[in-house]
C-alpha positions in Angstrom: -9.6 -6.2 -1.4 -7.0 -5.6 -4.0 -4.4 -7.7 -4.6 -0.9 -6.6 -5.4 2.5 -8.6 -5.9 5.4 -6.5 -5.9 7.7 -9.4 -6.3 10.0 -10.2 -9.6 13.4 -12.1 -10.1 15.3 -9.2 -9.6 13.8 -8.4 -6.5 13.9 -11.6 -5.2 17.7 -12.0 -6.3 18.5 -8.9 -4.5 17.2 -10.0 -0.8 13.3 -8.8 -1.1 10.9 -10.9 0.6 7.9 -12.5 -0.6 6.2 -11.8 2.7 2.4 -10.6 2.9 0.7 -7.8 4.5 -3.0 -6.7 4.5 -2.5 -2.7 4.2 -5.6 -0.7 5.3 -5.6 2.9 3.6 -8.4 5.4 4.6 -8.6 8.8 2.7 -9.6 11.2 5.5 -9.8 14.0 3.1 -12.2 15.4 0.2 -10.2 14.8 -2.6 -9.9 11.4 -4.1 -6.1 10.6 -4.6 -4.0 8.2 -6.4 -1.6 5.6 -4.8 1.1 5.7 -7.6 2.9 2.0 -7.5 -0.7 0.2 -7.3 -2.6 2.7 -9.1 -5.7 2.1 -6.9 -8.1 5.1 -5.9 -8.2 6.5 -2.9 -11.7 8.1 -2.8 -12.9 10.7 0.4 -13.6 9.0 3.1 -13.5 5.6 2.1 -11.3 2.3 3.4 -9.2 0.3 0.7 -7.7 -2.8 1.5 -4.6 -3.9 -0.3 -3.0 -7.5 0.2 0.5 -6.4 -0.8 3.4 -9.4 -1.6 7.0 -8.1 -0.9 9.5 -6.4 1.0 10.0 -3.6 -1.4 6.6 -3.0 -2.8 5.2 -2.4 1.0 8.0 0.1 1.7 7.3 1.8 -1.6 3.5 2.2 -0.9 4.0 3.4 2.6 6.5 6.1 1.1 4.4 7.1 -1.3 1.8 7.6 1.7 3.8 9.2 3.3 4.6 11.6 0.7 1.0 12.4 0.1 0.2 12.8 4.0 3.4 15.2 3.8 1.4 17.2 0.7 -1.9 16.8 1.8 -2.1 17.5 5.6 -1.9 14.2 7.2 -4.9 13.1 4.7 -4.4 9.5 4.7 -4.2 6.9 7.5 -2.1 4.3 6.8 -2.2 0.7 8.8 -0.9 -3.0 8.5 -1.3 -6.7 9.6 0.9 -9.9 8.2 -1.3 -12.0 6.4 -2.2 -15.1 7.8 -4.5 -16.3 5.0 -2.9 -18.6 2.2 -5.5 -18.1 -0.3 
């Protein structure tokens, strides 16, 4: 599992919540993609799990995946759940 902490003092001051989500991304396509915010490589036919901290970071990643899907014919599957793990 990859971890990405998208929180920082400026975003916190603007109201960003440090909610932790486990994001699952499946690349259903045949080409590698890179999620721009985290820099994580989404290899063909592989699933990546990212533990994302912060609402703003989560929304940014979701928008990035939406853009990839728009350009690449819905080749990325995106799911998430709130993390209950305290580690």
